[in-house]
C-alpha positions in Angstrom: 172.1 77.3 116.3 172.6 80.8 117.6 170.7 83.8 116.1 172.5 87.1 115.8 171.0 90.2 117.4 170.6 91.8 114.0 168.7 88.7 112.7 166.4 88.8 115.7 165.6 92.5 115.1 165.0 91.8 111.4 162.5 89.0 112.2 160.7 91.1 114.8 160.5 94.0 112.4 159.0 91.7 109.7 156.4 90.5 112.2 155.5 94.0 113.1 155.1 95.0 109.4 152.9 92.0 108.8 150.6 92.8 111.8 150.4 96.5 110.8 149.4 95.4 107.3 146.3 93.8 108.8 145.6 96.2 111.6 145.6 99.4 109.5 142.8 98.3 107.1 140.8 97.0 110.1 141.1 100.4 111.9 140.1 102.3 108.7 137.1 100.1 108.2 136.1 100.5 111.9 136.4 104.3 111.5 134.0 104.2 108.5 131.5 102.1 110.4 131.6 104.4 113.4 131.3 107.5 111.2 128.2 106.1 109.5 126.4 105.6 112.9 125.1 109.2 113.1 122.3 108.5 115.5 119.6 109.6 113.0 117.6 106.4 113.2 114.4 106.6 115.3 113.1 103.1 114.6 114.4 100.1 112.6 113.1 96.6 112.6 112.9 93.6 110.2 110.3 90.9 110.1 111.1 87.5 108.5 108.6 86.4 105.8 108.2 83.0 104.3 110.9 82.8 101.6 109.1 79.9 100.0 105.9 82.0 99.5 104.8 85.2 101.3 101.0 85.1 101.3 99.0 88.3 101.0 97.2 87.3 104.3 100.5 87.4 106.2 101.5 91.0 107.1 104.9 92.2 108.4 103.8 94.3 111.4 105.6 97.0 113.3 104.4 99.0 116.4 106.1 102.3 116.9 105.7 104.4 120.0 105.7 108.1 119.3 105.9 110.9 121.9 107.4 113.8 119.9 105.0 115.1 117.3 107.2 118.2 116.5 110.0 116.2 114.9 110.1 115.6 111.2 110.8 112.0 110.0 111.5 110.0 106.9 109.8 106.6 106.5 111.5 103.8 104.6 110.7 100.3 103.6 113.6 97.8 103.6 113.4 94.7 101.4 115.8 91.7 101.6 115.3 89.4 98.7 117.1 86.3 97.4 118.9 86.5 94.1 116.4 83.9 92.9 113.5 86.4 93.3 111.6 86.0 90.0 110.6 89.7 89.5 112.3 93.0 89.0 110.0 94.8 91.4 107.6 94.3 94.3 104.3 95.8 95.3 103.5 96.4 99.0 100.3 97.5 100.7 101.2 99.7 103.7 98.4 100.1 106.3 99.1 102.6 109.0 96.8 102.5 112.1 97.0 105.7 114.1 96.6 105.9 117.9 93.0 107.1 117.5 92.1 104.1 115.3 92.0 105.8 111.9 93.8 104.0 109.1 95.8 105.3 106.1 96.5 102.9 103.2 99.3 103.2 100.6 100.2 101.0 97.7 103.8 101.2 96.8 105.9 99.7 93.9 109.6 99.2 94.6 111.9 98.4 91.8 114.5 95.8 92.8 116.4 95.3 89.6 117.0 97.2 86.3 115.7 95.9 83.0 118.9 93.9 82.4 118.4 92.1 85.7 121.1 93.9 87.8 120.0 94.3 91.4 119.7 97.9 92.7 120.5 97.1 96.4 123.5 95.9 98.2 124.3 92.3 97.5 125.7 90.0 100.2 126.0 86.4 99.2 122.6 85.2 97.9 120.6 88.1 99.3 120.1 91.7 98.2 119.1 94.5 100.6 117.3 97.5 99.2 115.9 100.5 101.0 113.2 102.9 99.7 111.4 106.0 101.0 107.6 105.8 101.3 107.2 109.1 103.0 109.6 112.0 103.4 109.7 114.9 105.8 106.5 114.0 107.6 105.3 114.4 111.2 103.4 112.0 113.3 100.1 113.9 113.9 99.4 112.6 117.4 101.4 110.9 120.2 100.8 107.2 120.8 101.4 103.8 119.3 101.3 103.6 115.5 100.8 100.1 113.9 102.3 99.6 110.4 101.2 96.5 108.5 103.1 95.7 105.2 101.5 93.2 103.0 102.5 91.5 99.8 100.8 93.3 97.0 101.9 91.2 94.0 99.3 89.5 91.8 100.6 86.0 92.7 98.9 84.5 95.7 102.3 83.8 97.3 105.5 85.4 96.2 108.7 83.4 96.7 112.2 84.9 97.1 111.5 87.6 99.6 113.2 87.0 102.9 112.7 90.0 105.2 110.7 93.2 105.2 111.7 96.1 107.3 110.5 99.5 108.5 113.0 102.2 109.2 112.1 105.7 110.5 114.8 108.3 110.5 114.9 111.8 111.8 114.8 114.3 108.9 117.4 117.0 108.5 114.5 119.5 108.2 113.6 121.5 111.3 
């Protein structure tokens, strides 16, 4: 069975339209991803915690090397929890050990869900990612290695449903 040239052109054009329907959204999504990568992140790391029960004795630890003490930074905690996490918040103890050995301690409460049980963070499958500031527009007071230890601060001896704890340090827009 012979195909006419007009029919062949129609089939080729339909195929081109189908591929452009898929390529155009992919290119737009890629443009958004690239635009969101602004280079403002100084440090970002996650530590896996035992989802069956994160014990207060187990810390999520991060070592950050700092050379520029003139820059201003924002410090954030990132929490990845399961949708089965039984609470609407979490408490964390944040211990910062400075290069000279001195220690600063913070206790932070991070709300993860509203009173109706709707998660605040970005949900992907059975996990929710939430990011919170714990210090804004701050400088590192001295160069060297800073050790951050984030520990479960909930009253339960072991909290289930938390998957990962992260530390993110961004350059501030302030000069």
